[in-house]
C-alpha positions in Angstrom: 114.7 130.9 66.9 114.8 127.1 67.7 112.5 124.0 67.0 114.6 121.5 68.8 113.0 118.0 68.3 114.6 114.8 70.3 113.8 111.4 69.1 114.1 108.9 71.6 117.1 106.4 71.2 116.5 104.5 73.5 113.2 102.4 75.1 110.4 104.9 76.8 111.3 102.7 80.1 114.8 103.8 79.9 114.1 107.4 79.1 111.4 108.0 81.9 114.6 107.2 84.6 115.7 110.3 83.6 112.8 112.6 83.4 112.7 113.9 87.0 116.5 115.6 85.9 115.0 116.1 82.7 112.0 118.1 84.1 114.4 120.2 86.1 116.5 120.8 83.1 114.1 122.3 81.4 112.8 124.5 84.4 116.4 126.5 84.2 115.6 127.1 80.9 112.6 128.7 80.8 113.6 130.8 84.1 116.2 131.9 81.9 113.9 133.1 79.2 115.7 130.7 76.4 112.9 128.2 76.6 109.2 129.1 75.3 106.9 126.0 74.2 107.4 121.9 75.2 106.2 118.7 75.0 105.7 115.2 73.8 105.3 114.7 70.2 102.3 112.0 69.8 102.8 109.7 69.1 105.5 109.5 72.6 108.9 108.7 70.9 110.5 112.2 71.7 109.3 115.7 71.9 109.7 119.8 70.9 110.9 122.6 72.6 110.6 126.1 71.3 113.7 128.1 72.1 115.2 131.8 71.5 117.1 134.2 72.4 120.5 132.1 72.5 122.9 131.7 69.2 123.4 128.4 67.5 126.3 127.4 69.5 124.7 128.3 72.8 121.6 126.3 71.4 123.3 123.1 70.3 125.3 123.5 74.2 121.8 123.5 75.9 120.9 120.1 74.2 124.5 118.6 74.9 123.3 119.2 78.6 120.2 117.6 78.6 119.8 115.3 80.9 118.5 112.5 78.2 121.1 113.3 76.1 123.8 112.9 78.7 122.5 109.6 79.5 122.5 108.4 75.8 118.6 107.9 75.4 117.7 110.9 72.6 119.4 112.5 69.8 118.6 116.2 69.0 117.7 118.2 65.5 117.4 121.5 65.4 116.2 123.7 63.2 116.4 127.5 63.0 114.2 129.7 61.6 113.3 133.5 61.3 110.2 134.6 63.9 109.0 137.0 62.0 105.1 136.6 62.9 103.8 135.8 66.3 100.9 135.2 68.2 100.3 138.9 70.4 101.4 136.7 73.8 105.0 135.9 72.1 105.7 139.7 70.3 108.5 139.9 72.6 110.3 137.8 70.5 109.6 138.3 67.1 112.7 138.7 64.4 113.3 141.4 62.0 113.2 139.1 58.7 117.1 138.9 56.5 117.7 141.5 54.3 
């Protein structure tokens, strides 16, 4: 599983110009089951996405396709972790610990 933390590299006004495209991009990955949760950080200087079911290479490609990334208004920090415990609602994405 991945925590995709994005930080704005441009003023929020510049980010807002690409919001519709970003939301459409998010929607596509929710529909495919890759994205599990997302939202704005507080204070509003970026956002966070929880994602799973893909490789590190795939998640980096997905981040590179974000309209925010393409427009140069954000940068991603991607952290991979093993989700060995989850709520019942996220049981399908639990992973076995590495030996």
